[in-house]
Backbone of each chain as ProteinMPNN parsed JSONL, in Angstrom:
{"seq_chain_A": "EMQLVESGGGLVRPGRSLRLSCVVSGFIFDDYAMHWVRQAPGKGLEWVAGIGWNSDNIEYADSVKGRFTISRDNAKNSLFLQMNSLKPEDTALYFCVKSTVTTGPEGWFDSWGQGTLVTVSS", "coords_chain_A": {"N_chain_A": [[30.723, 7.716, 1.846], [28.118, 8.35, -0.114], [28.196, 9.033, -3.57], [27.858, 10.391, -6.892], [28.227, 11.291, -9.989], [26.952, 12.927, -12.905], [28.097, 13.476, -16.365], [27.833, 15.166, -19.621], [26.7, 16.519, -20.324], [24.098, 19.445, -22.298], [24.22, 21.54, -25.368], [21.909, 20.326, -27.339], [21.058, 19.276, -31.07], [17.302, 19.112, -32.2], [17.148, 15.606, -33.203], [19.631, 14.63, -33.412], [22.071, 13.774, -31.315], [22.78, 12.081, -28.192], [25.223, 11.529, -25.809], [25.291, 10.459, -22.327], [26.784, 9.967, -19.002], [27.881, 8.431, -15.787], [29.584, 8.578, -13.739], [30.049, 6.355, -10.63], [30.94, 6.508, -6.431], [31.846, 5.284, -3.942], [30.222, 3.17, -2.76], [29.332, -0.113, -3.063], [29.024, -0.111, -6.907], [28.161, -2.385, -8.282], [26.142, -3.609, -6.862], [24.082, -2.43, -7.542], [20.439, -1.745, -9.141], [20.771, 1.379, -11.279], [19.203, 4.199, -11.986], [18.044, 6.417, -13.635], [16.571, 9.711, -13.853], [14.541, 12.353, -14.927], [14.029, 15.762, -14.948], [12.158, 18.187, -16.78], [12.654, 22.163, -17.226], [11.492, 23.745, -14.402], [9.951, 22.076, -14.197], [7.961, 19.163, -12.593], [9.553, 15.825, -11.241], [10.402, 12.484, -13.569], [10.929, 9.33, -14.16], [12.94, 7.931, -16.509], [14.71, 5.817, -17.646], [16.01, 2.148, -16.224], [18.357, -0.201, -14.986], [19.433, -3.374, -14.03], [21.691, -5.099, -11.473], [23.788, -6.245, -13.073], [23.533, -6.072, -15.283], [21.184, -6.419, -16.167], [17.103, -6.438, -16.784], [16.167, -4.706, -17.91], [14.27, -0.909, -18.454], [12.685, 0.847, -20.126], [10.769, 4.211, -19.994], [7.621, 5.339, -20.842], [7.898, 7.133, -22.848], [10.401, 7.528, -23.882], [10.962, 5.29, -24.983], [12.962, 2.807, -27.054], [13.685, 5.775, -28.443], [16.034, 5.922, -26.191], [19.134, 4.268, -24.684], [20.152, 3.053, -22.103], [22.593, 1.889, -20.046], [25.331, 0.256, -18.337], [28.979, -0.469, -16.858], [30.502, -2.203, -14.934], [33.115, -2.215, -13.662], [33.986, 0.255, -14.414], [32.759, 1.77, -12.348], [30.458, 2.8, -13.938], [27.252, 4.191, -15.177], [25.394, 4.78, -17.477], [23.226, 6.995, -20.61], [22.405, 6.745, -23.72], [21.515, 8.604, -26.037], [19.281, 9.489, -28.316], [17.466, 10.239, -31.538], [16.913, 12.983, -30.57], [14.241, 15.196, -28.805], [12.94, 18.363, -28.526], [11.302, 18.548, -25.916], [12.968, 16.655, -24.434], [14.419, 18.094, -23.174], [15.842, 18.981, -20.028], [17.292, 18.305, -16.988], [18.691, 16.361, -15.975], [19.408, 13.124, -13.773], [21.335, 11.248, -11.962], [20.569, 7.867, -10.315], [20.609, 6.052, -7.265], [18.939, 2.506, -6.799], [17.919, 1.235, -4.298], [17.985, -1.461, -4.37], [19.139, -4.403, -6.086], [18.279, -5.173, -8.698], [14.793, -4.744, -10.523], [12.216, -4.034, -10.095], [10.976, -3.201, -7.558], [12.259, -1.876, -3.961], [13.302, 1.502, -4.042], [14.353, 5.552, -4.756], [17.731, 6.428, -3.084], [19.879, 7.883, -3.686], [21.086, 10.254, -5.337], [22.211, 11.996, -8.219], [23.314, 15.746, -8.725], [22.631, 15.943, -11.463], [22.711, 16.822, -15.168], [22.7, 18.856, -17.481], [20.497, 18.79, -20.071], [19.325, 20.441, -23.589], [17.428, 20.545, -25.87], [18.143, 21.984, -29.192], [16.906, 24.048, -32.141]], "CA_chain_A": [[29.156, 8.402, 1.425], [27.716, 7.869, -1.653], [28.7, 10.097, -4.911], [27.131, 10.219, -8.072], [28.873, 12.495, -10.446], [26.837, 13.092, -14.519], [28.424, 14.28, -17.059], [27.362, 14.692, -20.921], [25.367, 17.478, -21.877], [25.515, 19.924, -23.214], [23.282, 21.844, -25.869], [21.927, 19.546, -29.183], [20.152, 19.828, -32.17], [16.644, 17.957, -32.411], [16.872, 15.006, -34.561], [20.674, 14.092, -33.263], [22.456, 11.695, -30.099], [23.93, 12.505, -26.825], [25.788, 10.121, -24.508], [24.95, 11.147, -20.665], [27.693, 9.753, -17.892], [27.636, 9.124, -14.697], [30.918, 7.829, -11.991], [29.631, 6.618, -8.714], [32.072, 6.054, -5.241], [30.854, 5.472, -1.679], [29.287, 1.955, -2.616], [29.401, -1.214, -3.923], [28.052, 0.373, -8.027], [27.379, -3.579, -9.123], [25.537, -4.124, -6.246], [22.507, -2.188, -6.824], [20.159, -1.322, -10.093], [20.728, 1.97, -11.428], [18.332, 4.612, -12.659], [18.222, 7.807, -14.814], [15.133, 10.424, -13.611], [14.644, 14.27, -15.592], [13.19, 17.011, -15.176], [12.488, 19.517, -17.16], [12.972, 22.987, -16.704], [9.791, 24.597, -13.78], [8.819, 20.81, -14.429], [8.672, 17.707, -11.706], [10.377, 14.777, -11.431], [9.557, 11.715, -14.514], [11.795, 8.748, -15.007], [13.339, 7.107, -17.393], [15.259, 4.605, -17.388], [16.359, 1.91, -15.45], [18.646, -0.885, -15.302], [19.22, -4.414, -12.888], [22.635, -4.706, -10.814], [23.701, -7.076, -13.943], [22.641, -5.037, -17.027], [19.333, -7.594, -17.078], [15.755, -5.819, -15.933], [15.951, -3.102, -18.71], [13.208, -0.278, -18.22], [12.436, 2.306, -20.211], [9.569, 5.359, -19.629], [7.118, 5.032, -23.052], [7.996, 9.093, -23.468], [11.709, 7.957, -24.523], [11.137, 4.028, -25.536], [12.939, 3.252, -28.682], [14.968, 6.076, -28.753], [17.009, 5.941, -25.264], [20.141, 3.044, -24.724], [20.461, 2.582, -20.721], [23.235, 1.396, -19.943], [26.527, 0.119, -16.97], [30.297, -0.942, -16.549], [30.072, -2.178, -13.278], [34.533, -2.778, -13.843], [34.505, 1.21, -14.176], [31.437, 2.003, -11.719], [29.745, 3.754, -14.603], [26.305, 4.649, -15.367], [25.48, 5.724, -19.61], [21.774, 7.168, -21.389], [22.539, 6.776, -24.98], [20.03, 9.8, -26.109], [19.424, 9.457, -29.669], [16.543, 11.02, -31.81], [16.44, 14.229, -29.417], [13.201, 15.824, -29.155], [12.375, 19.079, -27.42], [10.268, 17.808, -24.782], [13.751, 16.005, -23.823], [14.784, 18.649, -22.798], [15.73, 18.98, -18.906], [18.132, 18.579, -15.639], [18.87, 14.09, -16.011], [19.575, 12.652, -12.518], [21.6, 9.846, -11.931], [19.937, 7.591, -9.643], [21.006, 4.582, -7.49], [18.347, 2.478, -6.713], [18.005, 0.253, -2.781], [17.609, -2.92, -4.737], [19.597, -5.241, -6.708], [17.182, -5.752, -10.199], [13.664, -5.061, -10.984], [10.657, -2.579, -9.66], [10.929, -3.046, -5.727], [12.899, -0.131, -3.699], [13.593, 2.985, -4.242], [15.842, 5.903, -5.184], [17.815, 7.033, -1.908], [20.839, 8.408, -3.314], [20.59, 11.181, -6.233], [23.681, 13.431, -8.375], [23.581, 16.623, -8.738], [22.546, 16.166, -12.627], [23.657, 17.609, -15.631], [21.584, 19.367, -18.275], [20.088, 18.665, -21.524], [18.944, 20.942, -23.68], [17.447, 20.187, -28.024], [16.9, 23.178, -29.542], [17.375, 24.417, -32.528]], "C_chain_A": [[29.457, 8.658, -0.248], [27.722, 9.79, -2.744], [28.071, 10.289, -6.211], [27.719, 11.35, -8.87], [28.448, 12.752, -11.985], [28.07, 14.051, -14.858], [27.863, 14.259, -18.559], [26.643, 15.919, -21.006], [25.317, 18.152, -21.824], [23.751, 20.678, -24.49], [23.303, 21.167, -27.291], [20.801, 19.747, -29.801], [18.422, 18.878, -32.103], [17.413, 17.109, -33.367], [18.881, 14.461, -33.835], [21.144, 13.406, -31.319], [23.017, 12.23, -29.271], [24.253, 11.53, -25.577], [25.564, 11.072, -23.619], [25.719, 9.595, -20.036], [27.067, 9.318, -16.726], [28.451, 8.635, -13.565], [30.202, 7.942, -10.659], [30.471, 6.26, -7.702], [31.148, 6.178, -4.209], [30.408, 4.163, -1.517], [29.796, 1.202, -3.962], [28.351, -1.071, -5.696], [27.374, -1.105, -8.422], [25.909, -4.508, -8.072], [23.61, -3.918, -5.641], [21.682, -2.08, -8.401], [20.362, 0.153, -10.01], [19.127, 3.047, -12.355], [18.452, 6.26, -13.548], [16.613, 8.191, -14.695], [15.19, 11.477, -14.467], [14.096, 14.836, -15.08], [13.232, 18.033, -16.165], [11.733, 20.837, -16.479], [11.571, 23.489, -16.208], [8.627, 23.327, -13.762], [9.009, 19.624, -12.68], [9.338, 16.421, -12.201], [9.735, 13.584, -12.948], [11.087, 10.94, -14.513], [11.522, 8.513, -15.381], [14.165, 6.782, -18.192], [15.624, 3.763, -16.022], [17.07, 0.48, -15.651], [19.198, -1.632, -13.567], [20.981, -4.002, -12.678], [24.116, -5.132, -12.494], [23.33, -6.888, -15.097], [21.289, -5.977, -17.237], [18.199, -6.104, -16.431], [15.906, -4.15, -16.395], [14.908, -2.447, -19.037], [13.545, 0.879, -18.565], [10.677, 2.804, -19.884], [9.126, 5.374, -21.05], [7.002, 6.616, -23.223], [9.229, 8.357, -24.19], [12.285, 6.153, -24.919], [11.714, 3.807, -27.182], [14.139, 3.879, -29.068], [17.161, 6.282, -27.266], [17.539, 4.368, -24.985], [20.564, 3.115, -22.977], [21.846, 1.105, -20.785], [24.96, 0.88, -18.977], [28.247, -0.73, -16.959], [30.663, -0.731, -15.275], [31.885, -2.006, -12.976], [34.903, -0.627, -13.811], [33.534, 2.223, -13.357], [31.149, 2.857, -12.134], [28.128, 3.321, -15.263], [25.834, 5.115, -16.966], [23.615, 5.851, -19.709], [22.473, 7.713, -22.354], [21.453, 7.321, -25.423], [19.977, 9.694, -27.561], [18.014, 10.372, -30.452], [15.787, 12.297, -31.11], [15.489, 14.847, -29.563], [13.988, 17.354, -28.406], [12.179, 19.039, -26.569], [11.439, 17.028, -24.507], [14.892, 17.13, -23.071], [15.397, 18.858, -21.18], [17.351, 18.124, -18.07], [18.045, 16.177, -16.057], [19.417, 13.857, -14.824], [20.211, 11.634, -13.204], [21.477, 9.055, -10.91], [20.101, 6.435, -8.993], [19.829, 3.999, -6.658], [18.202, 1.77, -4.828], [18.422, -1.163, -3.377], [18.814, -2.884, -5.879], [19.174, -4.718, -8.701], [15.771, -5.374, -9.907], [13.013, -3.597, -9.923], [10.047, -2.379, -7.676], [11.919, -1.966, -5.385], [12.339, 0.65, -3.999], [14.404, 3.818, -4.261], [15.979, 6.243, -3.781], [19.26, 7.623, -1.987], [20.764, 9.058, -4.858], [22.275, 12.149, -6.475], [22.977, 14.489, -8.269], [21.981, 16.722, -10.774], [23.0, 17.197, -13.251], [22.753, 17.928, -16.708], [21.457, 19.626, -19.953], [19.239, 18.609, -22.197], [18.516, 20.977, -25.574], [16.72, 20.917, -28.381], [17.767, 23.487, -31.164], [18.013, 25.547, -32.81]], "O_chain_A": [[30.339, 8.944, -1.058], [27.412, 10.971, -2.586], [27.019, 10.167, -5.584], [27.673, 12.45, -8.319], [29.459, 12.847, -12.68], [28.716, 14.88, -14.218], [27.338, 13.174, -18.809], [25.956, 16.141, -22.004], [26.315, 18.602, -21.262], [22.58, 20.323, -24.355], [24.179, 21.266, -28.149], [19.77, 20.24, -29.344], [18.637, 17.684, -31.893], [18.181, 17.592, -34.199], [18.97, 13.308, -34.259], [20.485, 12.773, -30.495], [23.918, 13.0, -29.604], [23.562, 11.008, -24.702], [25.589, 12.277, -23.867], [25.41, 8.461, -20.402], [25.906, 9.648, -16.485], [27.919, 8.313, -12.502], [29.883, 8.878, -9.926], [31.059, 5.276, -8.151], [30.183, 6.839, -3.825], [30.157, 3.782, -0.374], [30.274, 1.479, -5.062], [27.284, -1.67, -5.836], [26.213, -1.121, -8.831], [25.141, -5.434, -8.331], [22.762, -4.301, -4.834], [22.536, -2.448, -9.207], [20.221, 0.588, -8.867], [18.293, 2.563, -13.12], [19.516, 6.807, -13.837], [15.668, 7.526, -15.12], [16.339, 11.509, -14.907], [13.279, 14.178, -14.436], [14.25, 18.692, -16.377], [10.797, 20.864, -15.681], [10.632, 23.684, -16.98], [7.416, 23.282, -13.547], [9.997, 19.482, -11.96], [9.579, 16.115, -13.369], [8.615, 13.87, -13.371], [12.145, 11.524, -14.747], [10.302, 8.383, -15.488], [14.398, 7.298, -19.285], [15.606, 4.315, -14.922], [16.489, -0.208, -16.49], [19.338, -1.061, -12.486], [21.564, -3.103, -13.285], [25.067, -4.407, -12.786], [22.78, -7.714, -15.825], [20.607, -6.143, -18.248], [18.553, -5.095, -15.821], [15.842, -3.061, -15.825], [14.248, -3.007, -19.913], [14.235, 1.729, -18.002], [9.708, 2.085, -19.641], [9.8, 5.407, -22.08], [6.019, 7.168, -23.718], [9.135, 8.576, -25.398], [13.446, 5.778, -25.084], [11.245, 4.319, -28.199], [15.14, 3.412, -29.613], [18.364, 6.521, -27.367], [16.774, 3.404, -25.011], [21.778, 3.305, -22.896], [21.929, -0.013, -21.292], [25.825, 1.661, -19.373], [28.152, -1.942, -17.153], [30.996, 0.274, -14.648], [32.052, -1.583, -11.832], [35.921, -0.209, -13.259], [33.523, 3.412, -13.678], [31.238, 3.907, -11.498], [27.93, 2.216, -15.767], [26.321, 6.194, -17.304], [22.841, 5.099, -19.117], [23.081, 8.778, -22.249], [20.388, 6.715, -25.304], [21.102, 9.918, -28.009], [17.57, 11.266, -29.731], [14.586, 12.566, -31.075], [15.526, 15.37, -30.677], [15.119, 17.458, -27.933], [13.023, 19.639, -25.903], [10.858, 16.047, -24.042], [15.974, 16.852, -22.554], [14.803, 19.528, -22.024], [18.231, 17.517, -18.679], [17.287, 15.233, -16.277], [20.292, 14.715, -14.713], [20.019, 11.174, -14.329], [22.393, 9.336, -10.136], [19.862, 5.46, -9.706], [19.482, 4.745, -5.742], [18.902, 2.568, -4.205], [19.196, -1.888, -2.753], [19.313, -1.895, -6.416], [19.807, -4.084, -9.546], [15.463, -5.768, -8.782], [13.445, -2.607, -9.332], [9.214, -1.771, -7.003], [12.392, -1.228, -6.25], [11.135, 0.738, -4.239], [15.496, 3.412, -3.862], [14.974, 6.4, -3.087], [19.908, 7.884, -0.973], [20.325, 8.255, -5.682], [23.066, 12.663, -5.684], [21.894, 14.347, -7.701], [20.936, 17.344, -10.963], [23.504, 18.196, -12.738], [21.876, 17.075, -16.844], [22.07, 20.35, -20.737], [18.393, 17.715, -22.197], [19.318, 21.415, -26.399], [15.496, 21.011, -28.296], [18.956, 23.225, -31.343], [18.836, 25.58, -33.725]]}, "seq_chain_B": "SSELTQPPSVSVSPGQTARITCSGSALTRKYGYWYQQKSGQAPVLVIYEGDKRPAGIPERFSGSFSGTLITLIISGAHVEDEGDYYCYSTNNTGYRMFGGGTRLTVL", "coords_chain_B": {"N_chain_B": [[-4.407, 2.393, -12.933], [-1.841, 4.722, -14.256], [-1.251, 6.965, -12.493], [0.017, 9.884, -10.013], [-1.115, 11.688, -7.999], [-1.131, 14.908, -6.655], [-1.356, 17.984, -4.712], [-0.947, 21.634, -5.525], [-0.07, 22.857, -4.129], [0.169, 23.963, -0.983], [0.075, 25.817, 1.472], [1.939, 27.073, 5.146], [1.333, 28.207, 8.56], [4.586, 29.365, 10.218], [5.774, 26.628, 12.76], [3.027, 25.67, 12.099], [1.376, 22.483, 11.306], [1.674, 20.919, 8.046], [0.172, 18.798, 5.476], [0.236, 16.804, 3.421], [-0.995, 15.5, 0.616], [-0.855, 12.418, -1.832], [-2.072, 10.993, -4.064], [-3.386, 7.45, -5.99], [-4.415, 4.317, -7.461], [-2.543, 2.952, -7.466], [-1.538, 2.882, -4.932], [-2.673, 0.788, -3.6], [-1.242, -1.736, -3.523], [0.869, -1.282, -3.272], [3.792, 0.194, -1.68], [4.678, 3.774, -0.336], [6.451, 6.821, -1.617], [8.519, 9.927, -0.544], [9.715, 12.268, -1.227], [11.508, 15.381, -1.255], [12.851, 18.423, -2.403], [14.215, 21.078, -2.405], [15.241, 24.099, -4.155], [17.381, 24.353, -6.757], [18.602, 21.623, -5.939], [19.029, 18.152, -5.806], [17.104, 16.007, -5.48], [16.154, 14.835, -2.036], [15.857, 11.947, 0.0], [12.392, 11.631, 2.229], [10.545, 9.685, 3.411], [9.651, 6.582, 3.321], [8.894, 3.557, 2.392], [5.809, 4.152, 2.913], [5.781, 4.98, 5.721], [8.256, 5.437, 6.74], [11.193, 7.082, 8.553], [14.203, 7.947, 7.209], [17.734, 7.77, 8.619], [18.798, 11.115, 9.427], [16.87, 12.302, 8.689], [14.189, 15.317, 10.309], [12.399, 14.097, 12.901], [10.405, 14.868, 12.814], [9.022, 14.85, 10.459], [6.596, 12.997, 8.659], [5.186, 10.106, 8.076], [2.305, 8.486, 6.494], [-0.286, 6.143, 5.067], [-3.277, 4.95, 3.444], [-5.521, 3.07, 1.811], [-6.267, 4.281, -1.538], [-4.475, 6.105, -0.864], [-1.973, 8.315, 0.078], [-0.356, 10.103, 2.926], [2.022, 13.019, 3.682], [2.883, 14.272, 6.769], [4.416, 17.114, 8.364], [5.13, 17.91, 11.998], [4.746, 20.745, 12.788], [5.941, 22.792, 11.331], [9.06, 23.618, 9.889], [11.065, 27.176, 8.521], [12.741, 26.181, 7.034], [11.25, 23.99, 5.754], [10.426, 24.806, 3.499], [10.47, 23.528, 0.289], [9.612, 21.683, -2.247], [7.869, 19.307, -2.412], [7.842, 15.264, -3.181], [6.308, 12.544, -4.267], [6.551, 9.404, -4.589], [6.131, 5.923, -6.214], [5.271, 3.002, -7.313], [3.272, 1.411, -9.982], [1.395, -1.632, -10.459], [2.181, -2.937, -13.055], [4.987, -2.049, -12.731], [6.305, -0.039, -13.784], [7.049, 3.155, -12.796], [6.824, 5.589, -11.453], [5.927, 9.301, -10.579], [4.738, 11.514, -8.354], [2.777, 14.563, -9.412], [4.011, 16.588, -7.937], [4.396, 18.598, -5.013], [4.386, 22.427, -3.977], [5.152, 23.713, -0.948], [4.431, 26.352, 1.122], [6.196, 28.144, 3.466], [5.523, 30.65, 5.911]], "CA_chain_B": [[-4.096, 3.767, -12.764], [-0.741, 5.849, -13.8], [-0.55, 8.801, -11.71], [0.0, 9.4, -8.382], [-2.511, 12.85, -7.922], [-1.309, 16.313, -5.272], [-2.297, 18.977, -4.412], [-0.026, 22.024, -6.536], [0.126, 24.206, -3.159], [0.546, 23.958, 0.512], [0.436, 27.063, 2.602], [0.518, 26.86, 6.169], [2.862, 29.373, 9.029], [5.654, 28.392, 11.143], [4.957, 26.068, 13.692], [2.058, 24.185, 12.03], [1.392, 21.29, 11.019], [1.905, 20.808, 7.015], [-0.039, 17.605, 5.222], [0.531, 17.021, 1.775], [-1.277, 14.081, 0.417], [-0.419, 12.137, -2.8], [-3.585, 9.846, -4.317], [-3.764, 6.971, -7.333], [-5.085, 3.264, -6.918], [-1.343, 1.615, -7.808], [-1.217, 3.034, -4.098], [-3.174, 0.464, -2.362], [-0.972, -2.19, -3.438], [2.549, -0.152, -3.424], [4.235, 1.329, -0.538], [4.537, 5.446, -1.489], [7.629, 6.83, -0.7], [8.037, 10.866, -0.406], [10.977, 13.481, -1.505], [12.718, 17.05, -1.24], [13.264, 19.225, -3.374], [14.707, 23.006, -2.321], [15.832, 24.684, -5.139], [18.706, 23.948, -7.075], [19.156, 21.288, -5.019], [18.144, 17.094, -5.813], [16.155, 15.682, -4.589], [15.692, 13.4, -0.663], [14.416, 11.123, 0.522], [12.302, 12.187, 3.15], [9.747, 9.352, 4.07], [10.228, 5.31, 2.533], [7.611, 2.93, 3.013], [4.641, 4.944, 3.285], [5.739, 5.774, 7.477], [9.947, 5.292, 7.469], [12.427, 7.847, 7.866], [14.944, 7.873, 6.933], [18.133, 8.123, 9.056], [19.13, 12.507, 9.258], [15.794, 13.286, 8.686], [14.038, 15.556, 10.974], [11.45, 13.541, 13.313], [8.741, 16.002, 12.359], [9.107, 14.449, 8.81], [5.927, 11.355, 9.151], [3.666, 9.631, 6.337], [1.156, 7.936, 6.994], [-0.89, 5.428, 4.649], [-4.967, 4.089, 3.64], [-6.429, 2.913, 0.627], [-5.386, 5.073, -2.107], [-4.072, 7.972, -0.332], [-1.009, 8.27, 1.357], [-0.3, 11.704, 3.583], [2.986, 13.982, 4.062], [2.783, 14.813, 7.424], [5.49, 17.827, 8.717], [4.192, 18.355, 12.5], [5.612, 21.977, 13.184], [6.735, 22.603, 9.987], [10.335, 25.193, 10.204], [10.291, 27.875, 7.066], [13.611, 25.212, 5.819], [11.235, 22.942, 5.463], [9.662, 24.959, 2.825], [10.338, 23.599, -1.03], [8.991, 20.684, -3.256], [7.539, 17.513, -2.398], [7.011, 14.329, -4.316], [5.531, 11.369, -4.382], [6.441, 8.137, -5.264], [5.615, 4.807, -6.133], [5.436, 1.662, -9.329], [1.926, 0.232, -10.697], [1.08, -3.533, -10.75], [3.18, -3.616, -14.129], [6.029, -2.319, -12.399], [5.819, 0.844, -13.733], [7.844, 3.761, -11.98], [5.598, 7.22, -11.686], [6.577, 10.199, -9.077], [3.457, 12.559, -8.535], [2.874, 15.874, -10.177], [4.984, 17.522, -6.926], [3.278, 19.878, -4.344], [5.268, 23.719, -3.471], [4.877, 23.891, 0.519], [5.809, 28.101, 1.28], [5.748, 28.117, 5.376], [5.87, 32.106, 6.085]], "C_chain_B": [[-2.929, 3.368, -13.387], [-0.528, 6.423, -13.363], [-0.681, 8.34, -10.195], [-0.342, 11.164, -9.035], [-1.68, 13.525, -6.716], [-1.431, 17.051, -5.221], [-0.92, 19.816, -5.441], [0.516, 22.381, -5.332], [-0.154, 23.782, -1.84], [1.418, 24.805, 1.314], [0.337, 26.923, 4.406], [1.699, 27.997, 7.217], [4.052, 28.308, 10.258], [5.489, 27.661, 11.98], [3.673, 25.127, 13.673], [1.943, 23.482, 11.441], [1.377, 21.749, 9.234], [1.741, 19.1, 6.375], [-0.219, 17.452, 3.384], [0.279, 15.682, 1.236], [-0.966, 13.695, -1.095], [-1.819, 11.362, -2.82], [-3.726, 8.919, -5.241], [-4.29, 5.782, -6.734], [-3.817, 2.012, -6.648], [-0.893, 2.063, -5.802], [-1.68, 1.46, -2.878], [-2.513, -1.367, -2.627], [0.651, -2.246, -3.279], [3.053, 0.23, -2.371], [4.367, 2.956, -1.605], [5.466, 5.902, -1.366], [7.219, 8.965, -1.123], [10.128, 11.739, -0.44], [10.768, 14.605, -1.433], [13.024, 17.225, -1.612], [13.114, 19.776, -2.491], [15.222, 23.283, -3.647], [16.629, 25.099, -5.549], [19.012, 22.55, -6.838], [18.701, 19.827, -5.782], [17.554, 16.737, -4.669], [16.129, 14.823, -3.571], [15.424, 12.9, -0.666], [14.472, 11.071, 1.942], [11.103, 10.781, 4.024], [9.966, 8.092, 2.568], [9.113, 4.357, 3.313], [6.292, 3.058, 3.558], [5.216, 5.707, 5.359], [7.404, 6.022, 7.671], [10.237, 5.985, 7.487], [13.538, 7.788, 7.914], [15.933, 8.09, 7.604], [19.132, 10.214, 8.579], [18.218, 13.21, 9.583], [14.99, 13.834, 9.982], [12.403, 14.876, 11.652], [9.845, 14.519, 13.169], [8.598, 15.937, 10.969], [8.233, 13.12, 9.528], [4.981, 10.824, 8.116], [3.035, 8.833, 7.446], [-0.206, 7.197, 5.429], [-2.563, 5.455, 4.847], [-5.064, 3.927, 2.145], [-4.968, 2.97, -0.386], [-5.133, 6.067, -1.936], [-2.901, 7.704, 0.47], [-1.045, 10.368, 1.423], [0.778, 12.226, 4.407], [2.748, 14.313, 5.814], [4.044, 15.821, 8.098], [5.098, 19.018, 10.08], [5.543, 19.6, 13.303], [6.265, 22.638, 11.777], [7.765, 24.342, 10.201], [10.441, 26.404, 8.477], [11.925, 27.004, 6.825], [12.762, 23.852, 5.363], [10.304, 23.184, 3.72], [11.021, 24.949, 0.635], [9.303, 22.693, -1.861], [8.859, 19.361, -2.765], [7.103, 16.932, -3.563], [7.071, 12.767, -4.216], [5.852, 10.267, -5.357], [6.128, 6.798, -5.711], [6.356, 3.726, -7.646], [3.836, 1.298, -8.959], [2.472, -0.587, -10.379], [1.991, -3.939, -11.617], [4.595, -3.166, -13.905], [6.638, -1.075, -12.812], [6.724, 2.642, -12.111], [7.29, 5.134, -12.303], [5.91, 8.563, -9.949], [4.513, 11.13, -9.584], [3.675, 14.14, -9.076], [4.431, 17.147, -9.395], [3.612, 18.552, -6.229], [4.494, 21.37, -3.869], [4.605, 23.733, -1.47], [5.793, 25.764, 0.555], [5.165, 27.523, 2.524], [6.577, 29.662, 5.455], [4.183, 32.41, 6.942]], "O_chain_B": [[-2.609, 2.18, -13.377], [0.618, 6.841, -13.533], [-1.075, 7.382, -9.532], [0.031, 11.678, -10.09], [-1.491, 12.792, -5.746], [-2.022, 17.266, -6.279], [-0.066, 19.136, -6.01], [1.741, 22.258, -5.314], [-1.066, 22.956, -1.854], [2.59, 24.778, 1.69], [-0.718, 26.747, 5.015], [2.705, 28.492, 6.71], [4.152, 27.187, 10.759], [4.415, 28.096, 12.393], [3.274, 24.299, 14.492], [2.657, 23.718, 10.466], [1.071, 22.923, 9.028], [2.617, 18.251, 6.546], [-0.799, 18.091, 2.506], [1.124, 14.791, 1.325], [-0.781, 14.701, -1.781], [-2.524, 11.156, -1.832], [-4.601, 9.45, -5.924], [-4.676, 5.896, -5.571], [-3.844, 0.912, -6.097], [0.109, 1.484, -5.38], [-1.192, 1.19, -1.78], [-3.132, -2.266, -2.057], [1.383, -3.231, -3.193], [2.236, 1.069, -1.991], [4.248, 3.206, -2.804], [5.914, 5.174, -0.48], [6.206, 9.376, -1.689], [11.191, 11.629, 0.17], [9.591, 14.937, -1.571], [14.012, 16.527, -1.839], [12.258, 19.501, -1.651], [15.711, 22.292, -4.19], [17.023, 26.183, -5.119], [19.836, 22.137, -7.653], [17.825, 20.114, -6.598], [17.514, 17.019, -3.472], [16.065, 13.682, -4.028], [14.405, 12.785, -1.346], [15.389, 10.8, 2.718], [10.873, 10.957, 5.22], [10.255, 8.346, 1.398], [8.658, 4.439, 4.454], [5.752, 2.341, 4.401], [4.889, 6.773, 5.881], [7.819, 6.701, 8.61], [9.949, 6.531, 6.422], [13.97, 7.476, 9.024], [15.689, 9.28, 7.799], [19.883, 10.391, 7.621], [18.202, 14.217, 10.291], [14.964, 13.007, 10.894], [11.363, 15.098, 11.032], [8.653, 14.551, 13.472], [8.103, 16.859, 10.321], [8.647, 12.407, 10.443], [4.101, 11.43, 7.504], [3.178, 8.639, 8.653], [-0.938, 8.046, 4.92], [-3.138, 5.798, 5.879], [-4.615, 4.788, 1.389], [-3.829, 2.505, -0.407], [-5.433, 7.014, -2.662], [-2.899, 6.935, 1.431], [-1.399, 11.304, 0.707], [0.737, 12.064, 5.626], [1.804, 15.091, 5.675], [4.924, 15.044, 8.467], [4.863, 20.217, 9.923], [6.583, 19.457, 13.946], [7.486, 22.784, 11.732], [7.448, 25.499, 10.473], [9.759, 26.147, 7.485], [12.393, 27.718, 5.938], [13.274, 22.886, 4.797], [9.78, 22.326, 3.01], [11.788, 25.749, 0.098], [8.171, 23.13, -2.063], [9.725, 18.487, -2.763], [6.455, 17.374, -4.511], [8.076, 12.067, -4.088], [5.546, 10.194, -6.547], [5.228, 6.648, -4.884], [7.297, 3.736, -8.44], [3.383, 0.987, -7.857], [3.654, -0.66, -10.041], [2.653, -4.956, -11.411], [5.472, -3.65, -14.622], [7.675, -0.866, -12.184], [6.711, 2.749, -10.884], [7.377, 5.646, -13.42], [6.013, 8.417, -8.731], [3.69, 11.207, -10.497], [4.767, 14.708, -9.067], [5.254, 17.933, -9.863], [2.534, 18.987, -6.633], [5.548, 20.984, -3.363], [3.405, 23.772, -1.196], [6.905, 26.201, 0.261], [4.173, 26.813, 2.691], [7.761, 29.873, 5.193], [3.887, 33.536, 7.34]]}, "name": "protein", "num_of_chains": 2, "seq": "EMQLVESGGGLVRPGRSLRLSCVVSGFIFDDYAMHWVRQAPGKGLEWVAGIGWNSDNIEYADSVKGRFTISRDNAKNSLFLQMNSLKPEDTALYFCVKSTVTTGPEGWFDSWGQGTLVTVSSSSELTQPPSVSVSPGQTARITCSGSALTRKYGYWYQQKSGQAPVLVIYEGDKRPAGIPERFSGSFSGTLITLIISGAHVEDEGDYYCYSTNNTGYRMFGGGTRLTVL"}
């Protein structure tokens, strides 16, 4: 069974930083691209960032470009999201998500974690 | 266009057929996908590549697509099908996007 477990969320002041982590099991991590998708309270889903199997094809939503950095450590089956210059509108539940392809925009998301909540507030 | 448009809500009685639409110009070139999200849970894929059903998804879930429109069809909706449904696709530059979501009520 595929498992994705996020951590690192919490309450942070505007302008500060936070690093999210996701540890996976149940599949060969370095065979797949990975993504972060977020959901603001009471709102819809928003794709945030994606990374190919060997850290190629890194892409970001316009809303986080220049502030967030996605990375992965295949040896530790781990995905990360470094979030800098946080804004109140970044407040959301952040999901770690597995793609069905190794890299690139094709494919879809076939397994999701339960999410970690990030709250940006003064 | 980089948008996918869904109706905010759909309501049916148990046993009726629910249809949830998603429109966007990207859908003429790329497949559409559907995710179900129940309250407090992570999304679950219910339809992929327009009309394919993943293992474990009930047969009452199906998908159709034509031009710039994709449709999720739940034939004989159950009360447990209530939740939010999101379409997903990519545009011609590979930008990933979700529709705004449709709240399905079955009562």
